[in-house]
mmCIF file as gemmi writes it, N, C-alpha and C atoms, coordinates in Angstrom:
data_model
loop_
_atom_site.group_PDB
_atom_site.id
_atom_site.type_symbol
_atom_site.label_atom_id
_atom_site.label_alt_id
_atom_site.label_comp_id
_atom_site.label_asym_id
_atom_site.label_entity_id
_atom_site.label_seq_id
_atom_site.pdbx_PDB_ins_code
_atom_site.Cartn_x
_atom_site.Cartn_y
_atom_site.Cartn_z
_atom_site.occupancy
_atom_site.B_iso_or_equiv
_atom_site.pdbx_formal_charge
_atom_site.auth_seq_id
_atom_site.auth_asym_id
_atom_site.pdbx_PDB_model_num
ATOM 1 N N . MET Axp A 1 ? 0.603 -1.338 -0.091 1 0 ? 1 A 1
ATOM 2 C CA . MET Axp A 1 ? -0.048 -0.153 0.339 1 0 ? 1 A 1
ATOM 3 C C . MET Axp A 1 ? 1.051 1.3 -0.092 1 0 ? 1 A 1
ATOM 4 N N . SER Axp A 2 ? 1.976 1.3 0.372 1 0 ? 2 A 1
ATOM 5 C CA . SER Axp A 2 ? 2.919 2.28 0.753 1 0 ? 2 A 1
ATOM 6 C C . SER Axp A 2 ? 3.522 2.581 -0.566 1 0 ? 2 A 1
ATOM 7 N N . SER Axp A 3 ? 3.641 1.801 -1.586 1 0 ? 3 A 1
ATOM 8 C CA . SER Axp A 3 ? 4.115 2.036 -2.729 1 0 ? 3 A 1
ATOM 9 C C . SER Axp A 3 ? 3.276 2.796 -3.568 1 0 ? 3 A 1
ATOM 10 N N . THR Axp A 4 ? 1.869 2.93 -3.595 1 0 ? 4 A 1
ATOM 11 C CA . THR Axp A 4 ? 1.136 3.422 -4.353 1 0 ? 4 A 1
ATOM 12 C C . THR Axp A 4 ? 0.803 4.983 -3.809 1 0 ? 4 A 1
ATOM 13 N N . LEU Axp A 5 ? 1.175 5.239 -2.523 1 0 ? 5 A 1
ATOM 14 C CA . LEU Axp A 5 ? 1.306 6.524 -1.879 1 0 ? 5 A 1
ATOM 15 C C . LEU Axp A 5 ? 2.24 7.54 -2.963 1 0 ? 5 A 1
ATOM 16 N N . PRO Axp A 6 ? 3.36 7.031 -2.957 1 0 ? 6 A 1
ATOM 17 C CA . PRO Axp A 6 ? 4.35 7.93 -3.701 1 0 ? 6 A 1
ATOM 18 C C . PRO Axp A 6 ? 3.471 8.421 -5.277 1 0 ? 6 A 1
ATOM 19 N N . ASP Axp A 7 ? 3.144 7.533 -5.575 1 0 ? 7 A 1
ATOM 20 C CA . ASP Axp A 7 ? 2.649 7.537 -7.447 1 0 ? 7 A 1
ATOM 21 C C . ASP Axp A 7 ? 1.386 8.217 -7.476 1 0 ? 7 A 1
ATOM 22 N N . ASP Axp A 8 ? 0.688 8.07 -6.276 1 0 ? 8 A 1
ATOM 23 C CA . ASP Axp A 8 ? -0.521 9.094 -6.173 1 0 ? 8 A 1
ATOM 24 C C . ASP Axp A 8 ? -0.171 10.473 -5.763 1 0 ? 8 A 1
ATOM 25 N N . GLN Axp A 9 ? 0.915 10.854 -4.902 1 0 ? 9 A 1
ATOM 26 C CA . GLN Axp A 9 ? 1.408 12.16 -4.655 1 0 ? 9 A 1
ATOM 27 C C . GLN Axp A 9 ? 1.828 12.574 -5.976 1 0 ? 9 A 1
ATOM 28 N N . ASP Axp A 10 ? 2.49 11.749 -6.732 1 0 ? 10 A 1
ATOM 29 C CA . ASP Axp A 10 ? 3.251 12.292 -7.917 1 0 ? 10 A 1
ATOM 30 C C . ASP Axp A 10 ? 2.343 12.647 -8.837 1 0 ? 10 A 1
ATOM 31 N N . ARG Axp A 11 ? 1.317 11.751 -9.257 1 0 ? 11 A 1
ATOM 32 C CA . ARG Axp A 11 ? 0.385 12.231 -10.198 1 0 ? 11 A 1
ATOM 33 C C . ARG Axp A 11 ? -0.46 13.349 -9.852 1 0 ? 11 A 1
ATOM 34 N N . HIS Axp A 12 ? -0.74 13.616 -8.389 1 0 ? 12 A 1
ATOM 35 C CA . HIS Axp A 12 ? -1.176 14.858 -7.863 1 0 ? 12 A 1
ATOM 36 C C . HIS Axp A 12 ? -0.53 16.231 -8.266 1 0 ? 12 A 1
ATOM 37 N N . ARG Axp A 13 ? 0.824 15.723 -8.138 1 0 ? 13 A 1
ATOM 38 C CA . ARG Axp A 13 ? 1.857 17.059 -8.185 1 0 ? 13 A 1
ATOM 39 C C . ARG Axp A 13 ? 1.922 17.279 -9.817 1 0 ? 13 A 1
ATOM 40 N N . ARG Axp A 14 ? 1.781 16.262 -10.694 1 0 ? 14 A 1
ATOM 41 C CA . ARG Axp A 14 ? 1.878 16.647 -12.143 1 0 ? 14 A 1
ATOM 42 C C . ARG Axp A 14 ? 0.393 17.019 -12.473 1 0 ? 14 A 1
ATOM 43 N N . ALA Axp A 15 ? -0.741 16.781 -11.829 1 0 ? 15 A 1
ATOM 44 C CA . ALA Axp A 15 ? -2.127 17.275 -12.406 1 0 ? 15 A 1
ATOM 45 C C . ALA Axp A 15 ? -2.252 18.929 -11.698 1 0 ? 15 A 1
ATOM 46 N N . ARG Axp A 16 ? -1.921 19.2 -10.503 1 0 ? 16 A 1
ATOM 47 C CA . ARG Axp A 16 ? -1.705 20.449 -10.249 1 0 ? 16 A 1
ATOM 48 C C . ARG Axp A 16 ? -0.77 21.404 -11.142 1 0 ? 16 A 1
ATOM 49 N N . ARG Axp A 17 ? 0.477 21.202 -11.31 1 0 ? 17 A 1
ATOM 50 C CA . ARG Axp A 17 ? 1.254 21.648 -12.618 1 0 ? 17 A 1
ATOM 51 C C . ARG Axp A 17 ? 0.524 21.949 -13.593 1 0 ? 17 A 1
ATOM 52 N N . ARG Axp A 18 ? 0.034 20.843 -13.875 1 0 ? 18 A 1
ATOM 53 C CA . ARG Axp A 18 ? -0.795 20.95 -15.49 1 0 ? 18 A 1
ATOM 54 C C . ARG Axp A 18 ? -2.012 22.198 -15.284 1 0 ? 18 A 1
ATOM 55 N N . VAL Axp A 19 ? -2.694 22.198 -14.345 1 0 ? 19 A 1
ATOM 56 C CA . VAL Axp A 19 ? -3.896 22.949 -14.171 1 0 ? 19 A 1
ATOM 57 C C . VAL Axp A 19 ? -3.149 24.203 -13.812 1 0 ? 19 A 1
ATOM 58 N N . ARG Axp A 20 ? -1.838 24.611 -13.353 1 0 ? 20 A 1
ATOM 59 C CA . ARG Axp A 20 ? -1.524 25.744 -13.485 1 0 ? 20 A 1
ATOM 60 C C . ARG Axp A 20 ? -1.005 26.394 -14.821 1 0 ? 20 A 1
ATOM 61 N N . GLU Axp A 21 ? -0.415 25.532 -15.689 1 0 ? 21 A 1
ATOM 62 C CA . GLU Axp A 21 ? 0.181 26.091 -17.064 1 0 ? 21 A 1
ATOM 63 C C . GLU Axp A 21 ? -1.315 26.365 -17.755 1 0 ? 21 A 1
ATOM 64 N N . ILE Axp A 22 ? -2.346 25.216 -17.368 1 0 ? 22 A 1
ATOM 65 C CA . ILE Axp A 22 ? -3.731 26.018 -18.312 1 0 ? 22 A 1
ATOM 66 C C . ILE Axp A 22 ? -4.065 27.089 -17.93 1 0 ? 22 A 1
ATOM 67 N N . ARG Axp A 23 ? -4.386 27.329 -16.3 1 0 ? 23 A 1
ATOM 68 C CA . ARG Axp A 23 ? -4.855 28.617 -16.08 1 0 ? 23 A 1
ATOM 69 C C . ARG Axp A 23 ? -3.925 29.776 -16.409 1 0 ? 23 A 1
ATOM 70 N N . ALA Axp A 24 ? -2.836 29.943 -16.582 1 0 ? 24 A 1
ATOM 71 C CA . ALA Axp A 24 ? -1.823 30.745 -16.804 1 0 ? 24 A 1
ATOM 72 C C . ALA Axp A 24 ? -1.888 31.142 -18.243 1 0 ? 24 A 1
ATOM 73 N N . PHE Axp A 25 ? -2.342 30.046 -19.123 1 0 ? 25 A 1
ATOM 74 C CA . PHE Axp A 25 ? -2.775 30.195 -20.561 1 0 ? 25 A 1
ATOM 75 C C . PHE Axp A 25 ? -3.843 30.872 -20.624 1 0 ? 25 A 1
ATOM 76 N N . TYR Axp A 26 ? -4.945 30.769 -19.937 1 0 ? 26 A 1
ATOM 77 C CA . TYR Axp A 26 ? -6.088 31.548 -19.993 1 0 ? 26 A 1
ATOM 78 C C . TYR Axp A 26 ? -6.108 32.59 -19.441 1 0 ? 26 A 1
ATOM 79 N N . LEU Axp A 27 ? -5.309 32.941 -18.385 1 0 ? 27 A 1
ATOM 80 C CA . LEU Axp A 27 ? -4.962 34.383 -17.988 1 0 ? 27 A 1
ATOM 81 C C . LEU Axp A 27 ? -4.536 35.434 -19.079 1 0 ? 27 A 1
ATOM 82 N N . HIS Axp A 28 ? -3.511 34.764 -19.805 1 0 ? 28 A 1
ATOM 83 C CA . HIS Axp A 28 ? -2.793 35.474 -20.6 1 0 ? 28 A 1
ATOM 84 C C . HIS Axp A 28 ? -3.984 35.474 -21.989 1 0 ? 28 A 1
ATOM 85 N N . VAL Axp A 29 ? -4.615 34.814 -22.545 1 0 ? 29 A 1
ATOM 86 C CA . VAL Axp A 29 ? -5.425 35.319 -23.211 1 0 ? 29 A 1
ATOM 87 C C . VAL Axp A 29 ? -6.47 36.2 -22.853 1 0 ? 29 A 1
ATOM 88 N N . ALA Axp A 30 ? -6.81 36.304 -21.666 1 0 ? 30 A 1
ATOM 89 C CA . ALA Axp A 30 ? -8.086 37.039 -21.205 1 0 ? 30 A 1
ATOM 90 C C . ALA Axp A 30 ? -7.34 38.574 -20.944 1 0 ? 30 A 1
ATOM 91 N N . VAL Axp A 31 ? -5.879 39.071 -21.169 1 0 ? 31 A 1
ATOM 92 C CA . VAL Axp A 31 ? -4.898 39.901 -20.532 1 0 ? 31 A 1
ATOM 93 C C . VAL Axp A 31 ? -4.984 40.343 -22.153 1 0 ? 31 A 1
ATOM 94 N N . PHE Axp A 32 ? -4.699 39.718 -22.978 1 0 ? 32 A 1
ATOM 95 C CA . PHE Axp A 32 ? -4.847 39.68 -24.537 1 0 ? 32 A 1
ATOM 96 C C . PHE Axp A 32 ? -5.571 40.355 -25.219 1 0 ? 32 A 1
ATOM 97 N N . VAL Axp A 33 ? -6.97 39.552 -25.002 1 0 ? 33 A 1
ATOM 98 C CA . VAL Axp A 33 ? -8.165 40.347 -25.247 1 0 ? 33 A 1
ATOM 99 C C . VAL Axp A 33 ? -8.379 41.734 -24.787 1 0 ? 33 A 1
ATOM 100 N N . GLY Axp A 34 ? -8.305 41.777 -23.496 1 0 ? 34 A 1
ATOM 101 C CA . GLY Axp A 34 ? -8.841 43.335 -23.027 1 0 ? 34 A 1
ATOM 102 C C . GLY Axp A 34 ? -7.868 44.303 -23.228 1 0 ? 34 A 1
ATOM 103 N N . VAL Axp A 35 ? -6.287 44.11 -23.156 1 0 ? 35 A 1
ATOM 104 C CA . VAL Axp A 35 ? -5.611 45.234 -23.832 1 0 ? 35 A 1
ATOM 105 C C . VAL Axp A 35 ? -5.441 45.307 -25.036 1 0 ? 35 A 1
ATOM 106 N N . ASN Axp A 36 ? -5.926 44.458 -26.308 1 0 ? 36 A 1
ATOM 107 C CA . ASN Axp A 36 ? -6.292 44.744 -27.004 1 0 ? 36 A 1
ATOM 108 C C . ASN Axp A 36 ? -7.534 45.187 -27.542 1 0 ? 36 A 1
ATOM 109 N N . VAL Axp A 37 ? -8.306 45.174 -27.175 1 0 ? 37 A 1
ATOM 110 C CA . VAL Axp A 37 ? -9.44 45.958 -27.393 1 0 ? 37 A 1
ATOM 111 C C . VAL Axp A 37 ? -9.573 47.277 -26.363 1 0 ? 37 A 1
ATOM 112 N N . LEU Axp A 38 ? -8.772 47.715 -25.621 1 0 ? 38 A 1
ATOM 113 C CA . LEU Axp A 38 ? -8.253 49.099 -25.015 1 0 ? 38 A 1
ATOM 114 C C . LEU Axp A 38 ? -7.523 49.577 -26.374 1 0 ? 38 A 1
ATOM 115 N N . LEU Axp A 39 ? -6.625 49.046 -26.871 1 0 ? 39 A 1
ATOM 116 C CA . LEU Axp A 39 ? -5.491 49.493 -27.756 1 0 ? 39 A 1
ATOM 117 C C . LEU Axp A 39 ? -6.853 50.033 -28.886 1 0 ? 39 A 1
ATOM 118 N N . HIS Axp A 40 ? -7.58 48.941 -29.476 1 0 ? 40 A 1
ATOM 119 C CA . HIS Axp A 40 ? -8.256 49.605 -30.917 1 0 ? 40 A 1
ATOM 120 C C . HIS Axp A 40 ? -8.997 50.735 -30.275 1 0 ? 40 A 1
ATOM 121 N N . LEU Axp A 41 ? -10.097 50.645 -29.393 1 0 ? 41 A 1
ATOM 122 C CA . LEU Axp A 41 ? -10.706 51.665 -28.931 1 0 ? 41 A 1
ATOM 123 C C . LEU Axp A 41 ? -9.997 53.07 -28.856 1 0 ? 41 A 1
ATOM 124 N N . ILE Axp A 42 ? -8.821 52.933 -28.41 1 0 ? 42 A 1
ATOM 125 C CA . ILE Axp A 42 ? -7.874 54.54 -28.248 1 0 ? 42 A 1
ATOM 126 C C . ILE Axp A 42 ? -7.315 54.595 -29.803 1 0 ? 42 A 1
ATOM 127 N N . ASN Axp A 43 ? -7.265 53.7 -30.53 1 0 ? 43 A 1
ATOM 128 C CA . ASN Axp A 43 ? -6.711 53.818 -31.928 1 0 ? 43 A 1
ATOM 129 C C . ASN Axp A 43 ? -7.964 54.915 -32.816 1 0 ? 43 A 1
ATOM 130 N N . PHE Axp A 44 ? -8.817 54.05 -32.371 1 0 ? 44 A 1
ATOM 131 C CA . PHE Axp A 44 ? -10.131 54.891 -33.236 1 0 ? 44 A 1
ATOM 132 C C . PHE Axp A 44 ? -10.838 56.213 -32.737 1 0 ? 44 A 1
ATOM 133 N N . VAL Axp A 45 ? -10.436 56.017 -31.365 1 0 ? 45 A 1
ATOM 134 C CA . VAL Axp A 45 ? -10.98 57.732 -30.841 1 0 ? 45 A 1
ATOM 135 C C . VAL Axp A 45 ? -9.948 58.774 -31.094 1 0 ? 45 A 1
ATOM 136 N N . ALA Axp A 46 ? -8.643 58.228 -31.177 1 0 ? 46 A 1
ATOM 137 C CA . ALA Axp A 46 ? -7.567 59.339 -31.445 1 0 ? 46 A 1
ATOM 138 C C . ALA Axp A 46 ? -7.344 59.788 -32.341 1 0 ? 46 A 1
ATOM 139 N N . ASN Axp A 47 ? -6.668 58.616 -33.169 1 0 ? 47 A 1
ATOM 140 C CA . ASN Axp A 47 ? -6.527 58.796 -34.73 1 0 ? 47 A 1
ATOM 141 C C . ASN Axp A 47 ? -7.317 57.611 -35.491 1 0 ? 47 A 1
ATOM 142 N N . PRO Axp A 48 ? -8.246 57.682 -36.042 1 0 ? 48 A 1
ATOM 143 C CA . PRO Axp A 48 ? -8.928 56.38 -36.677 1 0 ? 48 A 1
ATOM 144 C C . PRO Axp A 48 ? -8.273 56.306 -38.277 1 0 ? 48 A 1
ATOM 145 N N . LYS Axp A 49 ? -7.525 57.482 -38.609 1 0 ? 49 A 1
ATOM 146 C CA . LYS Axp A 49 ? -7.127 57.48 -39.93 1 0 ? 49 A 1
ATOM 147 C C . LYS Axp A 49 ? -5.979 56.393 -40.047 1 0 ? 49 A 1
ATOM 148 N N . ILE Axp A 50 ? -5.114 56.663 -38.939 1 0 ? 50 A 1
ATOM 149 C CA . ILE Axp A 50 ? -3.697 55.449 -38.825 1 0 ? 50 A 1
ATOM 150 C C . ILE Axp A 50 ? -4.056 54.452 -37.846 1 0 ? 50 A 1
ATOM 151 N N . TYR Axp A 51 ? -3.949 53.337 -38.824 1 0 ? 51 A 1
ATOM 152 C CA . TYR Axp A 51 ? -4.463 51.951 -37.926 1 0 ? 51 A 1
ATOM 153 C C . TYR Axp A 51 ? -3.062 51.211 -37.112 1 0 ? 51 A 1
ATOM 154 N N . TRP Axp A 52 ? -2.648 51.696 -36.009 1 0 ? 52 A 1
ATOM 155 C CA . TRP Axp A 52 ? -1.233 51.214 -35.542 1 0 ? 52 A 1
ATOM 156 C C . TRP Axp A 52 ? -1.803 50.076 -34.641 1 0 ? 52 A 1
ATOM 157 N N . ALA Axp A 53 ? -2.878 50.074 -34.15 1 0 ? 53 A 1
ATOM 158 C CA . ALA Axp A 53 ? -3.252 48.955 -33.168 1 0 ? 53 A 1
ATOM 159 C C . ALA Axp A 53 ? -3.177 47.55 -33.749 1 0 ? 53 A 1
ATOM 160 N N . PHE Axp A 54 ? -2.955 47.373 -35.005 1 0 ? 54 A 1
ATOM 161 C CA . PHE Axp A 54 ? -3.014 46.167 -35.458 1 0 ? 54 A 1
ATOM 162 C C . PHE Axp A 54 ? -1.332 45.688 -35.227 1 0 ? 54 A 1
ATOM 163 N N . TRP Axp A 55 ? -0.579 45.992 -35.127 1 0 ? 55 A 1
ATOM 164 C CA . TRP Axp A 55 ? 0.726 45.833 -34.982 1 0 ? 55 A 1
ATOM 165 C C . TRP Axp A 55 ? 0.856 44.803 -33.611 1 0 ? 55 A 1
ATOM 166 N N . PRO Axp A 56 ? 0.516 45.825 -32.286 1 0 ? 56 A 1
ATOM 167 C CA . PRO Axp A 56 ? 0.629 45.041 -31.271 1 0 ? 56 A 1
ATOM 168 C C . PRO Axp A 56 ? -0.118 43.664 -31.075 1 0 ? 56 A 1
ATOM 169 N N . LEU Axp A 57 ? -1.081 43.744 -31.724 1 0 ? 57 A 1
ATOM 170 C CA . LEU Axp A 57 ? -2.121 42.501 -31.688 1 0 ? 57 A 1
ATOM 171 C C . LEU Axp A 57 ? -1.48 41.237 -32.508 1 0 ? 57 A 1
ATOM 172 N N . VAL Axp A 58 ? -0.856 41.613 -33.653 1 0 ? 58 A 1
ATOM 173 C CA . VAL Axp A 58 ? 0.319 40.771 -34.098 1 0 ? 58 A 1
ATOM 174 C C . VAL Axp A 58 ? 1.398 40.46 -33.493 1 0 ? 58 A 1
ATOM 175 N N . GLY Axp A 59 ? 1.811 41.355 -33.113 1 0 ? 59 A 1
ATOM 176 C CA . GLY Axp A 59 ? 3.11 40.818 -32.297 1 0 ? 59 A 1
ATOM 177 C C . GLY Axp A 59 ? 2.749 39.764 -31.129 1 0 ? 59 A 1
ATOM 178 N N . TRP Axp A 60 ? 2.026 40.311 -30.202 1 0 ? 60 A 1
ATOM 179 C CA . TRP Axp A 60 ? 1.594 39.72 -29.027 1 0 ? 60 A 1
ATOM 180 C C . TRP Axp A 60 ? 0.943 38.339 -29.396 1 0 ? 60 A 1
ATOM 181 N N . GLY Axp A 61 ? 0.065 38.465 -30.534 1 0 ? 61 A 1
ATOM 182 C CA . GLY Axp A 61 ? -0.443 37.274 -30.874 1 0 ? 61 A 1
ATOM 183 C C . GLY Axp A 61 ? 0.401 36.06 -31.156 1 0 ? 61 A 1
ATOM 184 N N . ILE Axp A 62 ? 1.445 36.325 -31.827 1 0 ? 62 A 1
ATOM 185 C CA . ILE Axp A 62 ? 2.525 35.391 -31.973 1 0 ? 62 A 1
ATOM 186 C C . ILE Axp A 62 ? 3.017 34.516 -30.614 1 0 ? 62 A 1
ATOM 187 N N . GLY Axp A 63 ? 3.056 35.589 -29.788 1 0 ? 63 A 1
ATOM 188 C CA . GLY Axp A 63 ? 3.603 35.201 -28.356 1 0 ? 63 A 1
ATOM 189 C C . GLY Axp A 63 ? 2.715 34.497 -27.915 1 0 ? 63 A 1
ATOM 190 N N . LEU Axp A 64 ? 1.152 34.711 -28.197 1 0 ? 64 A 1
ATOM 191 C CA . LEU Axp A 64 ? 0.003 34.178 -27.61 1 0 ? 64 A 1
ATOM 192 C C . LEU Axp A 64 ? 0.059 32.679 -28.034 1 0 ? 64 A 1
ATOM 193 N N . LEU Axp A 65 ? 0.094 32.6 -29.208 1 0 ? 65 A 1
ATOM 194 C CA . LEU Axp A 65 ? 0.144 31.488 -29.822 1 0 ? 65 A 1
ATOM 195 C C . LEU Axp A 65 ? 1.024 30.322 -29.805 1 0 ? 65 A 1
ATOM 196 N N . ALA Axp A 66 ? 2.465 30.87 -29.665 1 0 ? 66 A 1
ATOM 197 C CA . ALA Axp A 66 ? 3.449 30.033 -28.999 1 0 ? 66 A 1
ATOM 198 C C . ALA Axp A 66 ? 3.169 29.548 -27.773 1 0 ? 66 A 1
ATOM 199 N N . HIS Axp A 67 ? 2.736 30.364 -26.669 1 0 ? 67 A 1
ATOM 200 C CA . HIS Axp A 67 ? 2.226 29.99 -25.309 1 0 ? 67 A 1
ATOM 201 C C . HIS Axp A 67 ? 0.908 28.954 -25.331 1 0 ? 67 A 1
ATOM 202 N N . GLY Axp A 68 ? -0.017 29.076 -26.391 1 0 ? 68 A 1
ATOM 203 C CA . GLY Axp A 68 ? -0.767 27.98 -26.222 1 0 ? 68 A 1
ATOM 204 C C . GLY Axp A 68 ? -0.262 27.06 -26.967 1 0 ? 68 A 1
ATOM 205 N N . LEU Axp A 69 ? 0.766 26.888 -27.883 1 0 ? 69 A 1
ATOM 206 C CA . LEU Axp A 69 ? 1.431 25.384 -28.551 1 0 ? 69 A 1
ATOM 207 C C . LEU Axp A 69 ? 1.919 24.59 -27.306 1 0 ? 69 A 1
ATOM 208 N N . VAL Axp A 70 ? 2.751 25.825 -26.416 1 0 ? 70 A 1
ATOM 209 C CA . VAL Axp A 70 ? 3.41 24.666 -25.346 1 0 ? 70 A 1
ATOM 210 C C . VAL Axp A 70 ? 2.622 24.631 -24.518 1 0 ? 70 A 1
ATOM 211 N N . THR Axp A 71 ? 1.589 25.036 -24.132 1 0 ? 71 A 1
ATOM 212 C CA . THR Axp A 71 ? 0.657 24.643 -22.937 1 0 ? 71 A 1
ATOM 213 C C . THR Axp A 71 ? 0.008 23.312 -23.348 1 0 ? 71 A 1
ATOM 214 N N . TYR Axp A 72 ? -0.653 23.601 -24.718 1 0 ? 72 A 1
ATOM 215 C CA . TYR Axp A 72 ? -1.294 22.03 -25.112 1 0 ? 72 A 1
ATOM 216 C C . TYR Axp A 72 ? -0.472 20.998 -25.858 1 0 ? 72 A 1
ATOM 217 N N . ARG Axp A 73 ? 0.904 21.515 -25.411 1 0 ? 73 A 1
ATOM 218 C CA . ARG Axp A 73 ? 1.823 20.22 -25.815 1 0 ? 73 A 1
ATOM 219 C C . ARG Axp A 73 ? 1.894 20.035 -27.596 1 0 ? 73 A 1
ATOM 220 N N . TRP Axp A 74 ? 1.631 21.088 -28.572 1 0 ? 74 A 1
ATOM 221 C CA . TRP Axp A 74 ? 1.788 20.838 -29.627 1 0 ? 74 A 1
ATOM 222 C C . TRP Axp A 74 ? 3.394 21.184 -30.264 1 0 ? 74 A 1
ATOM 223 N N . MET Axp A 75 ? 4.067 21.466 -29.074 1 0 ? 75 A 1
ATOM 224 C CA . MET Axp A 75 ? 5.846 21.833 -29.278 1 0 ? 75 A 1
ATOM 225 C C . MET Axp A 75 ? 6.18 21.186 -28.291 1 0 ? 75 A 1
ATOM 226 N N . PRO Axp A 76 ? 6.466 19.659 -28.192 1 0 ? 76 A 1
ATOM 227 C CA . PRO Axp A 76 ? 7.04 19.162 -27.132 1 0 ? 76 A 1
ATOM 228 C C . PRO Axp A 76 ? 8.279 19.504 -26.759 1 0 ? 76 A 1
ATOM 229 N N . PHE Axp A 77 ? 9.113 20.067 -27.847 1 0 ? 77 A 1
ATOM 230 C CA . PHE Axp A 77 ? 10.491 20.275 -27.467 1 0 ? 77 A 1
ATOM 231 C C . PHE Axp A 77 ? 10.962 21.386 -26.954 1 0 ? 77 A 1
ATOM 232 N N . VAL Axp A 78 ? 10.059 22.037 -26.24 1 0 ? 78 A 1
ATOM 233 C CA . VAL Axp A 78 ? 10.188 23.287 -25.462 1 0 ? 78 A 1
ATOM 234 C C . VAL Axp A 78 ? 9.729 23.215 -24.133 1 0 ? 78 A 1
ATOM 235 N N . GLY Axp A 79 ? 8.941 21.852 -23.646 1 0 ? 79 A 1
ATOM 236 C CA . GLY Axp A 79 ? 8.161 22.117 -22.297 1 0 ? 79 A 1
ATOM 237 C C . GLY Axp A 79 ? 9.333 21.23 -21.444 1 0 ? 79 A 1
ATOM 238 N N . LYS Axp A 80 ? 8.552 21.474 -20.308 1 0 ? 80 A 1
ATOM 239 C CA . LYS Axp A 80 ? 9.454 21.036 -19.173 1 0 ? 80 A 1
ATOM 240 C C . LYS Axp A 80 ? 9.641 19.528 -19.164 1 0 ? 80 A 1
ATOM 241 N N . ASP Axp A 81 ? 8.706 18.63 -19.664 1 0 ? 81 A 1
ATOM 242 C CA . ASP Axp A 81 ? 9.012 17.221 -19.807 1 0 ? 81 A 1
ATOM 243 C C . ASP Axp A 81 ? 9.873 16.66 -20.681 1 0 ? 81 A 1
ATOM 244 N N . TRP Axp A 82 ? 10.284 17.708 -21.814 1 0 ? 82 A 1
ATOM 245 C CA . TRP Axp A 82 ? 11.366 17.426 -22.839 1 0 ? 82 A 1
ATOM 246 C C . TRP Axp A 82 ? 12.847 17.946 -22.144 1 0 ? 82 A 1
ATOM 247 N N . GLU Axp A 83 ? 12.939 18.762 -20.994 1 0 ? 83 A 1
ATOM 248 C CA . GLU Axp A 83 ? 14.093 19.483 -20.563 1 0 ? 83 A 1
ATOM 249 C C . GLU Axp A 83 ? 14.266 18.225 -19.733 1 0 ? 83 A 1
ATOM 250 N N . ALA Axp A 84 ? 13.324 17.484 -18.7 1 0 ? 84 A 1
ATOM 251 C CA . ALA Axp A 84 ? 13.738 16.52 -18.245 1 0 ? 84 A 1
ATOM 252 C C . ALA Axp A 84 ? 14.358 15.18 -18.732 1 0 ? 84 A 1
ATOM 253 N N . ARG Axp A 85 ? 13.516 14.874 -19.842 1 0 ? 85 A 1
ATOM 254 C CA . ARG Axp A 85 ? 14.353 13.631 -20.485 1 0 ? 85 A 1
ATOM 255 C C . ARG Axp A 85 ? 15.724 14.056 -21.152 1 0 ? 85 A 1
ATOM 256 N N . LYS Axp A 86 ? 15.8 15.332 -21.672 1 0 ? 86 A 1
ATOM 257 C CA . LYS Axp A 86 ? 17.029 15.639 -22.295 1 0 ? 86 A 1
ATOM 258 C C . LYS Axp A 86 ? 18.346 15.286 -21.141 1 0 ? 86 A 1
ATOM 259 N N . ILE Axp A 87 ? 17.802 16.036 -20.07 1 0 ? 87 A 1
ATOM 260 C CA . ILE Axp A 87 ? 18.784 16.075 -19.05 1 0 ? 87 A 1
ATOM 261 C C . ILE Axp A 87 ? 19.252 14.739 -18.617 1 0 ? 87 A 1
ATOM 262 N N . ARG Axp A 88 ? 18.171 13.597 -18.492 1 0 ? 88 A 1
ATOM 263 C CA . ARG Axp A 88 ? 18.394 11.983 -17.84 1 0 ? 88 A 1
ATOM 264 C C . ARG Axp A 88 ? 18.912 11.287 -19.326 1 0 ? 88 A 1
ATOM 265 N N . GLU Axp A 89 ? 18.71 11.952 -20.506 1 0 ? 89 A 1
ATOM 266 C CA . GLU Axp A 89 ? 19.743 11.446 -21.502 1 0 ? 89 A 1
ATOM 267 C C . GLU Axp A 89 ? 21.658 12.052 -21.606 1 0 ? 89 A 1
ATOM 268 N N . LEU Axp A 90 ? 21.274 12.962 -21.176 1 0 ? 90 A 1
ATOM 269 C CA . LEU Axp A 90 ? 22.802 13.681 -21.207 1 0 ? 90 A 1
ATOM 270 C C . LEU Axp A 90 ? 23.478 13.05 -20.053 1 0 ? 90 A 1
ATOM 271 N N . MET Axp A 91 ? 22.719 12.92 -19.029 1 0 ? 91 A 1
ATOM 272 C CA . MET Axp A 91 ? 23.509 12.426 -17.718 1 0 ? 91 A 1
ATOM 273 C C . MET Axp A 91 ? 23.634 10.948 -18.143 1 0 ? 91 A 1
ATOM 274 N N . SER Axp A 92 ? 22.874 10.118 -18.542 1 0 ? 92 A 1
ATOM 275 C CA . SER Axp A 92 ? 23.259 8.842 -18.844 1 0 ? 92 A 1
ATOM 276 C C . SER Axp A 92 ? 24.403 8.85 -20.262 1 0 ? 92 A 1
ATOM 277 N N . GLU Axp A 93 ? 24.812 9.912 -20.765 1 0 ? 93 A 1
ATOM 278 C CA . GLU Axp A 93 ? 25.746 10.058 -21.809 1 0 ? 93 A 1
ATOM 279 C C . GLU Axp A 93 ? 27.221 10.027 -21.02 1 0 ? 93 A 1
ATOM 280 N N . ASN Axp A 94 ? 27.052 10.845 -20.28 1 0 ? 94 A 1
ATOM 281 C CA . ASN Axp A 94 ? 28.179 11.352 -19.394 1 0 ? 94 A 1
ATOM 282 C C . ASN Axp A 94 ? 28.649 10.001 -18.535 1 0 ? 94 A 1
ATOM 283 N N . ARG Axp A 95 ? 27.717 9.25 -17.928 1 0 ? 95 A 1
ATOM 284 C CA . ARG Axp A 95 ? 28.371 8.031 -17.258 1 0 ? 95 A 1
ATOM 285 C C . ARG Axp A 95 ? 28.742 7.198 -18.034 1 0 ? 95 A 1
ATOM 286 N N . ARG Axp A 96 ? 28.447 6.984 -19.457 1 0 ? 96 A 1
ATOM 287 C CA . ARG Axp A 96 ? 28.978 6.218 -20.485 1 0 ? 96 A 1
ATOM 288 C C . ARG Axp A 96 ? 30.543 6.417 -20.701 1 0 ? 96 A 1
ATOM 289 N N . ASP Axp A 97 ? 30.711 7.977 -20.745 1 0 ? 97 A 1
ATOM 290 C CA . ASP Axp A 97 ? 31.863 8.649 -21.408 1 0 ? 97 A 1
ATOM 291 C C . ASP Axp A 97 ? 32.813 8.143 -20.146 1 0 ? 97 A 1
ATOM 292 N N . ALA Axp A 98 ? 32.208 8.066 -19.097 1 0 ? 98 A 1
ATOM 293 C CA . ALA Axp A 98 ? 33.333 8.553 -17.683 1 0 ? 98 A 1
ATOM 294 C C . ALA Axp A 98 ? 34.19 7.172 -17.574 1 0 ? 98 A 1
């Protein structure tokens, strides 16, 4: 019975970390939408002839896309799991070389 307890704790720890990652992405989306709505309102009230609010939307949108790809693991080579696997791989290589 004691062997399952560490497994349960580990699964719980990983689940909590995953929930925090997803929550952080949702917060990023909410801030992105709010700030860009505000920027567009400022743009159209201050000077509707020059549409400058598009550029922060595009730049930040690229960052938000990358955040989403990492969060939902569509870019597995930049996540923490990849880092842990790579560390184990390199440590294993170092042991063989020594």
